[in-house]
C-alpha positions in Angstrom: 28.0 23.6 -19.5 26.5 20.1 -19.2 26.1 18.9 -15.7 27.6 15.4 -15.0 24.7 13.3 -13.7 25.3 11.1 -10.6 24.7 7.4 -11.2 22.1 5.9 -8.7 21.2 2.3 -8.3 18.0 1.3 -6.5 17.3 -2.4 -5.8 13.9 -3.9 -4.9 11.9 -7.1 -5.1 9.1 -6.2 -7.5 6.5 -3.4 -8.2 3.4 -5.3 -7.1 0.6 -3.5 -5.2 1.9 -2.5 -1.8 3.0 0.4 0.5 6.7 -0.1 -0.1 6.3 -0.4 -3.8 4.1 2.7 -4.0 6.7 4.6 -1.9 9.4 3.5 -4.4 7.5 4.6 -7.4 6.8 8.0 -5.9 10.5 8.4 -5.2 11.4 7.4 -8.7 8.9 9.9 -10.1 10.1 12.8 -7.9 13.9 12.4 -8.2 15.5 15.0 -10.5 16.3 13.2 -13.7 18.5 16.1 -14.9 20.8 15.5 -11.9 20.5 11.7 -11.5 20.9 8.8 -13.9 18.8 6.1 -12.2 18.9 2.3 -12.6 16.2 0.2 -10.9 17.1 -3.4 -10.3 14.2 -5.8 -9.6 14.3 -9.5 -8.6 11.0 -9.8 -10.5 10.2 -7.3 -13.3 6.5 -7.4 -12.7 3.6 -5.6 -10.9 0.9 -3.1 -11.3 3.2 -0.2 -10.6 5.7 -1.0 -13.5 3.8 1.3 -15.8 4.2 4.2 -13.4 8.0 4.2 -13.6 9.3 7.2 -15.6 10.7 6.3 -19.0 14.1 7.9 -18.2 14.8 5.2 -15.6 16.5 2.0 -16.8 14.9 -1.2 -15.4 17.0 -4.3 -15.0 15.8 -7.7 -13.9 18.1 -9.6 -11.5 16.5 -13.1 -11.6 17.1 -15.4 -8.6 17.3 -19.1 -9.4 14.5 -21.0 -7.5 15.6 -24.5 -8.6 14.2 -27.2 -6.2 17.7 -28.7 -6.0 19.2 -26.7 -3.1 22.8 -27.3 -4.0 22.2 -26.4 -7.7 20.2 -23.4 -6.7 23.1 -22.1 -4.5 25.7 -22.7 -7.1 23.7 -20.9 -9.8 22.9 -17.9 -7.6 26.5 -17.7 -6.5 27.8 -17.6 -10.1 25.1 -15.0 -11.0 26.2 -12.8 -8.1 29.9 -13.0 -8.9 29.1 -12.1 -12.6 27.0 -9.2 -11.4 29.8 -8.0 -9.0 32.3 -8.1 -11.8 30.2 -5.9 -14.1 28.9 -3.4 -11.6 31.4 -3.1 -8.7 31.5 0.5 -7.6 30.1 1.8 -10.9 27.5 4.0 -9.1 27.7 7.1 -6.9 25.0 5.9 -4.6 23.0 2.7 -4.1 19.9 1.9 -2.2 18.5 -1.4 -1.1 14.9 -0.3 -0.9 13.1 -3.5 0.0 14.4 -4.3 3.5 13.9 -8.0 3.4 15.6 -8.6 0.0 18.9 -10.5 0.5 19.8 -10.2 -3.2 18.8 -6.5 -3.2 21.2 -5.9 -0.2 24.1 -7.6 -2.0 23.5 -5.7 -5.2 23.4 -2.3 -3.5 26.5 -3.0 -1.4 28.4 -4.0 -4.4 27.2 -1.2 -6.6 28.6 1.6 -4.5 30.6 2.2 -1.3 28.1 5.0 -0.6 25.0 3.0 0.1 21.8 2.8 2.2 19.4 0.2 3.5 15.8 1.5 3.8 13.9 0.1 6.8 10.2 0.4 6.3 8.7 -1.5 9.2 8.8 -2.0 13.0 11.0 -5.0 13.4 10.7 -5.0 17.1 7.1 -5.8 16.7 7.6 -8.2 13.8 10.0 -10.3 15.9 8.1 -9.8 19.2 11.1 -8.1 20.8 13.3 -11.1 20.3 16.7 -9.6 19.9 18.4 -12.7 18.5 15.8 -13.1 15.8 16.2 -9.4 14.9 19.9 -9.8 14.9 19.7 -12.8 12.6 17.4 -11.0 10.2 19.7 -8.0 9.9 22.7 -10.2 9.5 21.1 -11.8 6.4 20.7 -8.4 4.7 24.2 -7.3 5.9 22.9 -4.2 7.7 26.2 -3.6 9.5 28.0 -3.2 6.1 25.8 -0.3 4.9 27.0 3.3 5.1 23.5 4.5 6.1 20.4 3.0 7.6 17.3 5.0 6.6 14.2 4.6 8.8 10.8 6.0 7.6 9.8 6.9 11.1 11.5 8.1 14.3 9.7 5.5 16.4 11.1 2.7 14.4 14.6 4.1 14.5 14.5 4.4 18.3 13.0 0.9 18.7 15.8 -0.7 16.7 18.7 1.4 18.1 17.6 0.4 21.5 18.7 -3.1 20.7 21.6 -2.2 18.3 23.4 0.8 19.6 26.0 0.4 16.9 23.2 1.4 14.4 22.6 4.8 15.8 25.5 6.7 14.3 24.7 5.6 10.8 20.9 5.9 11.1 18.7 8.7 9.9 14.9 9.3 9.6 13.6 10.1 6.1 9.9 9.6 5.4 8.6 8.3 2.1 8.0 10.9 -0.5 4.5 11.4 -1.8 3.2 12.2 -5.3 0.5 14.6 -4.0 -0.3 16.1 -7.4 -1.2 12.7 -8.8 -3.2 11.8 -5.7 -5.4 14.8 -6.1 -5.8 14.3 -9.9 -6.5 10.6 -9.5 -9.0 11.3 -6.8 -11.2 12.9 -9.5 -11.8 9.6 -11.2 -15.5 8.5 -11.2 -16.3 5.3 -9.3 -19.6 3.4 -9.4 -20.2 3.5 -5.7 -22.9 5.5 -3.8 -22.2 6.9 -0.4 -25.4 6.6 1.6 -24.3 7.3 5.2 -21.2 8.1 7.3 -18.5 6.0 5.7 -15.1 4.9 7.0 -12.3 3.8 4.6 -9.5 1.3 5.3 -6.8 1.0 2.7 -4.2 -1.7 3.1 -3.1 -5.3 3.2 -5.5 -7.9 4.6 -3.2 -9.6 7.1 -4.2 -10.0 10.8 -0.9 -10.1 12.5 -0.1 -6.5 11.7 -3.3 -4.8 10.3 -5.8 -6.3 12.8 -8.9 -5.7 10.6 -10.8 -8.0 13.0 -10.9 -5.0 15.3 -12.9 -3.0 12.8 -15.2 -5.9 12.1 -15.9 -6.6 15.8 -16.3 -2.9 16.6 -18.7 -2.5 13.7 -20.8 -5.4 15.0 -21.0 -3.7 18.5 -21.9 -0.3 17.0 -24.5 -1.7 14.8 -26.2 -3.5 17.7 -26.2 -0.1 19.5 -28.2 1.4 16.7 -25.5 3.2 14.7 -25.8 3.4 10.9 -22.6 3.6 8.9 -20.5 1.9 6.3 -16.9 0.6 6.2 -15.1 0.2 2.9 -12.2 -2.2 2.8 -9.8 -1.4 -0.1 -7.1 -4.1 -0.3 -6.4 -7.8 -0.3 -4.1 -10.3 1.4 -3.7 -13.7 3.0 -6.5 -13.1 5.5 -9.1 -11.8 3.1 -11.2 -14.9 3.1 -11.0 -15.0 6.9 -12.3 -11.4 7.1 -15.1 -12.1 4.6 -16.2 -15.1 6.6 -16.3 -13.0 9.8 -18.4 -10.4 8.1 -20.8 -13.0 6.8 -21.1 -14.8 10.2 -21.8 -11.5 11.9 -24.3 -10.5 9.2 -22.5 -7.3 8.5 -22.6 -7.5 4.6 -24.8 -4.4 4.5 -22.2 -2.5 6.6 -18.8 -3.7 5.5 -18.0 -3.7 1.8 -15.0 -5.4 0.3 -13.7 -3.5 -2.7 -10.5 -5.5 -3.4 -7.1 -4.1 -4.5 -7.4 -0.8 -6.3 -4.5 0.6 -8.3 -6.2 4.0 -7.7 -7.6 4.2 -4.2 -8.0 8.0 -4.2 -11.6 8.3 -5.4 -12.5 6.3 -2.3 -10.6 8.8 -0.2 -12.6 11.5 -1.8 -16.0 9.9 -1.1 -15.4 8.7 2.5 -15.8 10.7 5.7 -12.9 9.3 7.6 -9.9 7.0 7.1 -9.6 4.2 9.6 -6.4 2.5 10.7 -6.6 -0.5 13.1 -3.0 -1.8 12.9 -1.0 -3.2 15.8 2.1 -1.7 14.4 3.4 0.1 11.2 6.6 1.4 9.8 5.1 4.7 8.9 1.5 4.5 7.7 1.3 5.7 4.1 -2.4 6.3 4.8 -1.5 9.1 7.2 -0.1 11.3 4.5 -2.6 10.1 1.9 -5.5 11.1 4.2 -3.8 14.5 5.0 -3.3 15.2 1.3 -6.9 14.2 0.5 -8.1 16.4 3.5 -9.8 13.5 5.3 -9.7 13.0 9.1 -8.1 9.9 10.5 -9.2 7.5 13.2 -6.1 5.5 14.1 -4.5 3.3 16.8 -1.2 4.4 18.4 1.3 3.2 15.8 4.6 4.8 14.6 4.5 8.6 14.5 0.8 8.8 15.6 1.8 12.1 17.2 1.5 13.7 13.7 -2.2 12.9 13.7 -2.6 14.3 17.2 -1.5 17.7 15.9 -4.9 18.2 14.3 -5.5 15.6 11.7 -7.7 13.1 13.5 -8.6 10.9 16.5 -5.9 8.7 18.1 -7.0 5.8 20.2 -5.5 3.0 22.2 -4.0 0.1 20.3 -6.8 -2.3 20.9 -10.3 -3.4 19.8 -11.7 -1.1 22.5 -9.8 1.8 21.1 -11.1 1.2 17.6 -14.6 0.9 18.9 -14.3 4.2 20.8 -12.7 6.0 18.0 -15.4 5.0 15.5 -18.1 5.8 18.1 -16.6 9.3 18.8 -16.5 10.1 15.1 -20.1 8.9 14.6 -21.3 11.0 17.5 -19.3 14.2 16.9 -17.4 13.9 13.6 -14.0 15.6 13.4 -12.9 18.9 11.9 -9.3 19.0 10.7 -7.5 21.7 12.6 -4.2 22.0 10.6 -3.5 22.4 6.9 -1.0 19.9 5.6 1.7 21.3 3.3 2.7 18.4 1.0 5.3 20.4 -0.9 7.2 21.3 2.3 6.9 17.6 3.3 8.5 16.5 0.1 11.2 19.2 0.0 12.5 18.2 3.4 12.7 14.6 2.3 14.6 15.5 -1.0 17.1 17.6 0.9 17.9 14.6 3.1 18.2 12.3 0.1 20.5 14.8 -1.8 22.8 14.9 1.2 22.9 11.1 1.4 23.8 10.9 -2.3 26.5 13.5 -1.7 28.0 11.2 1.0 26.7 13.1 3.9 24.2 12.1 6.6 22.9 15.4 7.8 
């Protein structure tokens, strides 16, 4: 007997290089295509991760008009939305707005199914500096109150937001981002033209100071170098503050210590070669590098960001959320190293996430 597939719609902005996009592609790859008929709706059908979307998934582009004439833009976008609603209203069993900040994505998901969820990937308390009115205004724009479920990728972020919006609590769950651990390990075998000469730290992520605070790593490296330590730092990533960071490194004469490797579609060979993964962020939703480091069996040196308690269980060194903390963590690793104390089980990690997702699709929260 043929099983009737459930129809799932997932909306997002694009599939450019980034943590949210990587998490989305992993989810698309891992969902059971025999049980679910999946449609992915993108505002921009572009990005390095497009080629990684399984061929069974239908990709639709929902283009937003960006005409300079504000009135004309609003009229065109309104007409487009009304047409979309007419064609897709309640045609799906479950709908996800995966890119939290996408207003069109939220409207698409809300219209597609009465059983729907808004994914919340970041720490909005930190983003809006604990300004409740600004947070409220943001979540009004994505119609958070209308969603059946709010899905947080970390418990810390859920608690931070529900502290301000108690009405969110009953519809909120924590469901981490799924990981394609088999591909990670396989891609890690790729050869790279880079020689590791000494103890090497790896940072993977967006180059943006407000959140990522890579200046902490640069300043800590300067101090450690002056104290006579020999080591390397590899920066894999790019972003709005890349030039600023490169200028800092040049000014401090750290070009022989800190190497900028740019954005890499496959960062896992760098995980394989490094000695420790370094995270200097002020805040995170849930750091993808946590599970990537655990899968690749590399210790972490991290500031106290969301769910840092997982690292404390035996996966690395947790330090205060400051420049001094990063300096001390790097120094401790250079002095004594770190031996991972607990084996990470990625299959169990994924199975627990998929159970939660299956319940959501079935219309249940727990």
